C-alpha positions in Angstrom: 13.4 15.0 12.9 10.7 12.2 12.7 10.0 12.4 9.0 13.6 12.3 8.3 14.3 9.5 10.3 11.0 7.3 8.9 12.2 8.0 5.3 14.8 5.3 5.8 14.6 1.3 6.9 17.3 2.0 9.6 16.7 -0.2 12.8 15.8 3.4 14.6 13.1 3.9 11.8 11.6 0.3 12.5 11.7 0.9 15.9 9.9 4.1 15.9 7.3 2.1 13.5 6.4 -0.7 16.0 6.6 1.8 18.9 3.9 3.6 17.2 1.8 0.4 16.3 2.4 -0.6 20.1 1.5 2.6 21.5 -1.8 2.9 19.9 -2.9 -0.7 20.6 -2.2 0.1 24.3 -4.6 3.3 23.9 -7.1 0.7 22.1 -7.2 -1.6 24.9 -7.9 1.2 27.5 -11.2 2.0 25.8 -12.6 -1.3 24.5 -16.0 -0.2 25.4 -16.2 1.6 21.9 -16.3 -2.1 20.2 -20.1 -3.5 19.0 -20.9 -6.9 18.2 -24.3 -6.0 17.0 -25.6 -8.4 13.9 -24.8 -6.4 10.6 -26.7 -8.5 8.3 -23.7 -9.2 6.0 -23.4 -13.2 6.6 -19.7 -13.5 6.0 -18.9 -11.0 8.7 -21.3 -12.0 11.2 -20.4 -15.9 11.0 -16.7 -14.8 11.8 -17.5 -12.2 14.5 -19.8 -14.9 16.1 -17.2 -17.6 15.7 -14.4 -15.8 16.7 -14.4 -12.1 17.2 -17.2 -11.8 19.4 -14.8 -11.0 22.3 -13.9 -7.3 23.0 -10.0 -8.3 23.7 -10.1 -10.5 20.4 -11.4 -8.0 18.5 -8.6 -5.3 19.7 -6.0 -7.7 18.9 -7.3 -8.5 15.2 -7.6 -4.7 14.7 -3.8 -4.6 15.7 -3.1 -7.8 13.7 -4.8 -6.1 10.8 -3.3 -2.8 11.0 0.4 -4.1 11.1 -0.3 -6.3 8.0 -2.1 -3.4 5.8 0.7 -1.1 7.0 3.6 -3.4 6.0 1.7 -5.0 2.9 0.7 -1.6 1.4 4.5 -0.2 2.2 6.0 -3.2 0.2 3.2 -2.5 -2.4 4.0 0.8 -3.5 7.7 0.2 -3.2 7.5 -3.1 -5.3 4.9 -1.4 -7.9 7.0 1.6 -8.6 4.7 4.3 -6.9 7.5 5.4 -4.3 10.8 5.0 -5.4 12.7 4.9 -2.1 12.7 2.0 0.5 11.0 3.7 3.3 8.9 3.0 6.2 7.3 6.3 6.0 4.0 5.1 4.3 3.6 2.3 6.7 3.8 4.9 9.7 1.2 7.0 8.1 -0.9 4.2 8.0 -0.5 3.0 11.5 -1.4 6.6 12.6 -4.5 7.0 10.3 -6.2 3.5 10.9 -5.7 3.7 14.7 -8.7 5.8 15.4 -11.2 3.4 13.8 -12.8 0.5 15.9 -13.4 -3.0 15.2 -16.0 -2.9 12.4 -17.0 -4.9 8.9 -15.0 -2.1 7.1 -11.4 -3.4 8.7 -12.2 -6.9 6.9 -13.3 -5.2 3.6 -10.2 -3.0 3.6 -7.9 -6.3 4.0 -9.3 -7.4 0.8 -9.0 -4.2 -1.0 -5.2 -4.3 -0.1 -5.2 -7.2 -2.3 -7.5 -6.0 -5.0 -5.0 -2.9 -5.3 -2.0 -5.3 -5.4 -3.9 -7.0 -8.5 -4.8 -3.7 -10.3 -1.1 -2.1 -9.9 -0.1 -5.4 -11.5 -1.5 -4.8 -14.7 1.6 -2.4 -15.9 2.9 -4.0 -18.9 1.0 -7.1 -19.2 -0.4 -7.7 -22.4 -3.2 -10.4 -21.2 -4.0 -9.6 -17.9 -7.0 -12.0 -17.9 -6.1 -13.8 -14.4 -5.0 -10.8 -12.7 -8.1 -8.9 -13.5 -10.8 -11.9 -12.5 -8.7 -11.8 -9.3 -8.9 -8.3 -8.5 -12.7 -8.4 -9.2 -13.4 -11.6 -7.0 -11.3 -9.8 -4.1 -13.6 -7.1 -4.6 -16.9 -9.3 -4.5 -15.3 -10.9 -1.3 -15.3 -7.2 -0.1 -18.7 -6.6 -1.0 -20.0 -9.4 0.8 -18.6 -8.0 4.1 -19.0 -4.1 3.4 -21.1 -3.2 0.5 -20.4 0.3 -0.1 -17.1 -1.2 -1.6 -19.1 -1.7 -4.6 -18.5 1.7 -6.0 -15.0 0.7 -6.6 -16.0 -1.7 -9.2 -15.1 0.8 -11.9 -11.9 1.3 -10.8 -11.2 -1.6 -12.5 -12.2 -0.2 -15.8 -10.0 3.0 -15.1 -7.3 0.9 -14.3 -7.7 -1.1 -18.0 -7.5 2.4 -19.5 -4.5 3.6 -17.5 -2.7 0.9 -18.1 -3.8 0.2 -21.8 -5.3 -3.0 -21.2 -8.2 -2.4 -23.5 -9.0 -5.6 -25.2 -12.6 -6.5 -25.1 -12.0 -9.6 -22.8 -10.7 -7.2 -20.0 -13.8 -5.9 -19.6 -16.0 -9.1 -19.2 -13.6 -11.1 -17.5 -13.9 -8.5 -14.2 -17.7 -9.2 -14.1 -17.2 -12.5 -14.2 -15.1 -12.5 -11.3 -16.8 -9.9 -9.5 -20.1 -11.9 -9.3 -18.5 -15.3 -8.8 -18.3 -14.8 -5.0 -22.1 -13.4 -5.1 -23.2 -16.2 -6.8 -21.5 -18.7 -4.4 -23.2 -16.6 -1.5 -26.3 -16.7 -3.2 -26.6 -20.4 -3.7 -25.8 -20.9 0.0 -28.6 -18.5 1.1 -30.9 -20.0 -1.5 -30.4 -23.7 0.2 -30.8 -22.1 4.0 -34.1 -20.3 2.7 -32.7 -16.8 3.4 -32.2 -15.5 0.1 -34.9 -13.1 -0.3 -34.2 -11.8 3.3 -30.4 -11.1 2.5 -31.0 -9.7 -1.1 -33.7 -7.2 0.2 -31.3 -5.9 3.0 -28.1 -5.8 0.6 -30.2 -3.6 -1.8 -31.5 -1.6 0.9 -28.3 -0.5 2.2 -27.0 0.6 -1.0 -29.8 3.4 -1.4 -28.6 6.8 -1.4 -28.7 8.7 1.5 -27.4 12.0 3.1 -25.2 11.0 6.3 -25.8 13.1 9.5 -22.5 12.7 11.5 -21.5 13.9 15.2 -18.0 14.6 15.2 -16.1 15.4 18.6 -13.6 17.8 19.2 -10.7 15.0 19.4 -11.9 13.8 16.1 -12.5 17.4 14.8 -8.6 17.8 15.4 -7.6 15.0 13.7 -9.4 15.1 10.6 -8.6 18.9 10.2 -5.1 18.2 10.4 -5.3 15.2 8.0 -7.0 17.6 5.6 -4.4 20.0 5.6 -1.8 17.3 5.2 -3.9 16.0 2.2 -4.3 19.3 0.4 -0.1 19.9 0.6 -0.2 16.4 -0.7 -2.1 17.3 -3.7 -0.3 20.4 -4.3 2.9 18.6 -4.1 1.7 16.1 -6.7 0.3 18.6 -9.2 3.5 20.4 -9.2 5.7 17.2 -9.9 3.4 14.8 -11.4 5.2 15.2 -14.8 8.5 14.7 -13.4 7.6 11.1 -12.0 8.3 8.0 -13.6 5.5 6.4 -16.2 4.5 3.6 -13.6 4.3 6.1 -11.0 2.1 8.4 -12.8 -0.4 6.0 -13.9 -0.5 4.5 -10.4 -1.2 7.8 -8.9 -4.1 8.4 -11.6 -5.5 5.0 -10.1 -5.3 6.1 -6.5 -6.9 9.4 -7.0 -9.9 7.5 -8.9 -10.0 5.2 -5.8 -10.3 8.0 -3.7 -13.3 9.6 -5.7 -15.1 6.5 -5.9 -14.8 5.7 -2.3 -15.8 9.0 -1.4 -19.0 8.6 -3.4 -19.7 5.3 -1.6 -19.9 7.5 1.6 -23.6 8.6 0.6 -25.3 4.9 0.9 -27.4 3.6 4.1 -24.5 1.2 4.4 -21.8 3.4 5.1 -20.7 3.0 8.9 -20.2 6.7 9.3 -16.9 8.1 10.1 -15.8 4.2 10.1 -16.2 4.3 6.3 -13.2 6.8 6.1 -11.1 3.7 6.7 -11.6 2.8 3.1 -9.8 5.9 2.1 -6.6 4.8 3.8 -4.7 3.6 0.9 -5.1 6.6 -1.2 -4.5 8.5 1.6 -1.3 7.0 2.6 0.0 7.0 -1.1 -0.7 10.7 -1.4 0.9 12.0 1.5 3.7 9.5 1.8 4.6 10.8 -1.6 4.2 14.5 -0.4 6.7 13.4 3.0 9.0 11.9 0.8 9.5 14.8 -1.6 8.6 17.8 -0.4 11.2 20.7 0.1 10.0 22.7 3.0 11.2 20.4 5.7 9.9 22.4 8.6 6.4 22.6 7.2 5.9 18.7 6.6 7.8 17.8 9.7 5.4 20.2 11.8 2.2 18.7 10.2 3.3 15.2 10.6 4.1 15.9 14.4 0.5 17.5 14.5 -1.0 14.3 12.6 0.7 12.1 15.3 -0.2 14.4 18.4 -4.2 14.5 17.0 -4.0 10.8 17.0 -2.6 10.6 20.4 -5.0 13.1 21.9 -8.0 11.2 20.4 -7.1 8.1 22.0 -6.5 10.0 25.3 -10.0 11.8 25.0 -11.8 8.5 24.4 -10.0 7.2 27.5 -10.2 10.0 29.8 -13.5 11.6 28.3 -11.9 14.6 27.5 
């Protein structure tokens, strides 16, 4: 079975993982018309897009490279930080499938910064003076906000992590503020010197206004997200049943992931939220929860079926984009 194979790090499992990554990359190359290069009003992303990525082929390659880096990086992260005790490529495989439906947008670069942000937060475990870690985490989040403003709603996650990992000294609450505003001040100074600060300030503030989104979902997207929802509900049930049996470090990490999921969902209700593209921000907590479920669930026939449907729904999404199904 596929999940049983991916639970390992055998050559066959690695081949399967890279095979899925290349398959979805090939699908993306077949519907490059989905890529848009309109100005976003976010100076860092617009500059990068103008200088490097304003080409559909380059954008597709960037998405492929970022998806691989995030999959392997997050897989190593949850193993090294004690979130999941097994050495496996299963979380990386889940992430590759999940992110495959998202096309090039500012969210990709923002989420790449969030991977390092999460790495710093989970590194708070058993640190007596985590000042540098907190500053770095907040700085990375500030960079993410400059690229994709809705990620600002993840800022309280730093304080949740402080409480979860018992890092309660007063410096631990001041330092993240300093780290967070540092990239914002640097960008503000640059915009001031080029005489565009008021324009960008107004744009960012307007983008963060609350807004009830109206989203059209195609049949293929609906099938994918329904399958993902069932998988995620099963993951929450599994976590609730076995949470108390996990190690202390793993329990604390999952508290951070669940808080991340809630804050990221709230940021969906802003003008800046890029429709369904915003769901890419939820990739890491979803993968952690689903990976935990697939590794430890006992009803093998059920999770094997769900994972197969999840994979097939992603393939169907791409086929529908290519052939207009």
